[in-house]
N, C-alpha and C positions, 0 to 999 in steps of 0.2 A: 625515146625509145621507151614502149611501151613490152612490161613482159607479165604475162600470163601465167602463175605459179600454183599448180594443185597439192590439194597437200598442205594448208598454209595453215592449219589449228595444228600441226607436227609438231616436234622438236625443231627440226632440220626444217623445212616450209615454212615455220612463224620465222627465223632468225630470215633467213632466205630476205622473205617482203620486206622485212625489219629491217633488212643490210640496203636494198637496191634501192625503197623510200628515203632510208640519211641518204643515197648517194644521188638523186632529184628524177631516179626513174619514175616512169607513171606504172606504177603496179595495179593488178587485178587478181586477187589470192582468192580462191576455191577452196571449199573445205565440204564434208557431207555437211558438218555439224560449226560453228563457230561456241570457242567457250567465251563467255564474257570479256576476261582478261584481257584474250588474242585480239576481240573485236576494240578491244581500247586501245591496247600495242598499236594495231593494222588501221586504226581513224583514218590515214591521210589515203589508205588503200580503197579501191574500190575492191566491195565485199561478196561473191555472191555464195550461196546456198548451191552446192555440185555435188553429187553423188555421182562418182566415175561408172558406176554397175551400173545405172538409170538411164537406158541408150533411148527410152519415148522424149528428157528431159536433155540429154546433152544434143538429141535432133531439133529440137527449137531454140539452142542456145546458139542464137547469135552480139559475135562482141570483135572486137582489133584488140591484136597485138602481133607486134616484132619479135617475137620467140615463148617457147612453153620453158617452165623448167615442173617435170613432173615427179615429186616424189610422193605420188601420190602410191606408195607401193607396201606388197606387206612387208610387215616387222617381222622380226624371228620368233614371237607369240603367234600370232595367226599364221605366219608357216609352217605350224605344229597340226591346224587343218588342213588336210590337202585340200581338198576342194578349195576353202577358203583361200587360201595361200596365192592360189594358180592360178582363180576367178578372180582376186584383188591384182596380182602381178604383168601377171599375159591380158586379159577380157581387159579389165582397165584400162594395163597400156596401149591396149588396140582404141580404144574408145576414144583415147584421149589424143592419139591421133589422124583418127577418125575425124575429129571436132577440131583438128588444125590445119587439116581437108578441107575439111566444110568450109571454115572462117579463114583463108589462104592466107593462114601464116606461116614465115615460109622455112624457119626452124623452131627446132625440138632439143630439149636435153632431156632423160630419161636416165633418175637416177637407180642403181645397180646397189654392187656389194664388192669389199673387195675377195668376197668370200668365195666368190665362185673358182678362184686358186686354191681352195681349200679353207680349212679351220684352222690346223698347224702349220703355219707357213715354213720353207726352209729356205737358203739359198739367195737370190738376187730376182726376185720377182719383178716386169717388166710387161709391159700391155700386148708382149706378144708371148707370155710363157704362157707353159700347159692351162686349162683348164680342170679343174680335180674337184669336185662337187664330193662334198660331206655331208649334208643335210637338204633338207626340203627348200631353205633360205636361199642356199647359192641357188639351185635349178630353178627357183622363180624367178630368182630374177632374172636369171640366162634366159626367159623362156622372153620375158620384158627385152629383154639386150635382143634379140632375135626376131621381134616383131618391128623393131627400131630399125633395126636395118635393113629387114625389107622392104619396109617402105622408104627410106632413102634410097634402096639399091632399085626401086620401080621409079624414083624421081617425083615422088606424089608428096615427101616433105623431105626436107633435107635433117639431119638427125645425127646424136653424140651419146653416147654413152658415157657416165662418169660412175665409177670406180672409192668410192671413198673406203679408207680402214676405220676402226672406231672412232664416234664421233664425240667429242664432248666440247664444252660450250657452259657460256649461264642459261641458266634458266629465268627466260623471258614475262612466260603467261603459265598462270595456274593450270594449265592445258593439260602440261607434264606430266608423267606417271611412272615412267620407263623408270622409275628404281630402284631396279637389277644391274641395272649399266653402273659400270665403273667408267669414271672414278665416284657416282651419288652414289651408288650403293652406300661405297667405306666412307661418305661425309654424313650420308643419313646415319647409320650406325654409328658415329660417332659421333652426333651432334645427341642420338638419344640414350647411350648407353655406356658410352666412353670407351667403347673398343671395337676397334677397325677385325670384322673375320674373315680367313680365305679358309678356304674349304680343303685346296691341295695345295702342295709342297707351294703355289704359287712362282714358278720357276716357267709359269706360258711367258713367251713372249711376243709384244699385239704392241704394231702403229695405229698413232693416236695423231687424229685432226684437228684442230681447234674447229668451232663452227666461222669465227671470220674468215682462216685462213680456205677452209673450205668453200668460203660465199666468195671470197677472192678470186681463185680457182676459177669455179663457175662463169663470173664476172670475163676474166682474161679469155676464157672461151667464145663467150658469146663477143667479144669486141675481133677474135676473128676467127669467127667459124666456119669451120671447112667446108671446102665445094664437096666430098664426102663422105660415105660415112667415119665418125673414127671412133674411137674412143679412151680414159683417159684416168690413171691410176689418180684416185682424189689422195694425197698422207701427205706426211712429215717426214723429216730424216731421218726420227729420232723413234727406234721400240727399245717397251723398257716391261719388267719383270712388272708382274700382279704385284710384289712384295714390292718393286721397286715404286710401280705408283701410289702402294699403300702407306710408305713410309713418309713420301710427301703430301698425304693426304692429314698421316701423323702428325710433323710440325706447322704444316700450315693452320690444323686445329689449332693448337699449345700456344702457336704465337698468334693467335687471334684472341684467344678467351684463356690462356693461363691455365689450364685446366691440364692432367697428361693424359692422352692415350695409351690404350690397351693392344700392339697387335697382337693377333694370335692366327697363326699356322695350323692346320687340323688335317693337313693328309701329309703324303709324303713323293704321291706323281704327279707330272712327270719327275724324272729323275734327275732329268738334266735339261734342260730351258729350247727351245726349237734357234735355232740363231738364223735372220734372215734380213733380207735389207732391202726397203722401194727406188727400183730408177724413175727419174721424177726427170729424167732430159724431158721427156715428149713433152708434160703440165709445162714447163719451166720455156719449152721455146716457146707456145702463147702468149709468152712476156709475165709471167705470174713470177711474183712476187710473197714472200709469207714476210707477217706481222710480226716482228721479234717482237713485240708485248701480248702476244696476243701466246698465253704461256700456261701450261696447266698448271704450272702454281696459283699465275692471274684467274685462273676458271673455276679452278678447284675454294680459293677466298671466296672467289663470287659466288656460290652456291653454298657455303658454308652461310653468306649472310642471306641470301634469300633462306632456306632453313632458318633460322634466328628468325625470317621476320615472321616465320607463319606458328612460332611456337606459341 
């Protein structure tokens, strides 16, 4: 099977490309620009410099693949620029769907976000839960989902939207520059100053999924690709408060480097944690099984090792 992955220079896209190469799949990896370390990581893939917003280039691109995994949508930083966020997530997704149609690629997986349900989740969240947009990031990804559903409904290409929770995992390339994300921000601060700072009360509860399990989930969907449009939540059974994640980072650091770390909590809000869970029944119906070794502790240890190697 041949897999086309867009946004393959990014945190999620590069890991997916590496994962499928390790599994023996043929991989075509695209990005507007590849970092040298990403090129080394994906040296066994076919690498194509491709801008999802360059319609002329896309019209001239001819390739063969069995499925597209589209990760080149707007992150939370780009989404703050209303025009750029909408353009990348909506128009970029439409352009990739057109590329799939032009090249007779039958299936496409579009990456969205769990934040289409909101930012402070409560109760049980399933794929049928009401959508609640709290920021541009969620809205931009909804637009990408809408294009995916429309193309599937029109019979142009069979599509799936996936909604990952907070993604974490080892840093595989030096292209990674999202050190504002948890737990990476905790690790970087601990390495630099021996502290971990939480600007709030730290009681916000979030769900976290390891890159390895996210990749396994995508593979499970590909193997049992539905015959109509579907969306899947990609998450783990575990939800943690920020204080709990910071404590795990502290423990891993002190074990690895035999130095103390001070966790500083500088806020009082929220006063209470938001309680929620993610229903994984639909994802599990694809045959997905979680890798029990891909834990938050193991990933944080990998991040510390990466940072230590770059000191």
